[in-house]
C-alpha positions, 0 to 999 in steps of 0.5 A: 350068600347073596350077590349084590351089584351096585352101579354108580352114576355119572351121566354119559360115563354110564357107558363104562359099567355098561361095557363091563356088564356086557363083557360079563354077559358075554363070558358067562352067557347069562343075563346080568339079572340072573347073576345077582340077587339084587341090582341097584344104582344111583342116577345113570346106574339106576337106569342101567339097573332098571333096564337090566332087570325089567322083565319081558312078557315071559319074565326074562330080562327084556334088555341085555347090557349090549342093548344099553351100551348101544343106546348110550353110544348112539343117543348119549350125547342127546340124552346127557348134553351139558347145559351152557351153564354147566359147560361154563362152570366146568371150564378147564375141568 
């Protein structure tokens, strides 16, 4: 049986799957890339998928979910800032 992980998009909300994936890595003591046969995502989920599967020089996953979570928490507002137009269109949402 093949194990497939798909990660949804949603901009800064990518912090939520990053937290969940970090918890999975903590509990299993394994990188996400070793737990799934295929990892894919849309938008920010695709960024997570790429980071979790990018190999280092030894072929091991270069990033852990915690690395990505920290990136989202520290730089998320800069990376995913809303344009004035989008802010105007989402008033009250």
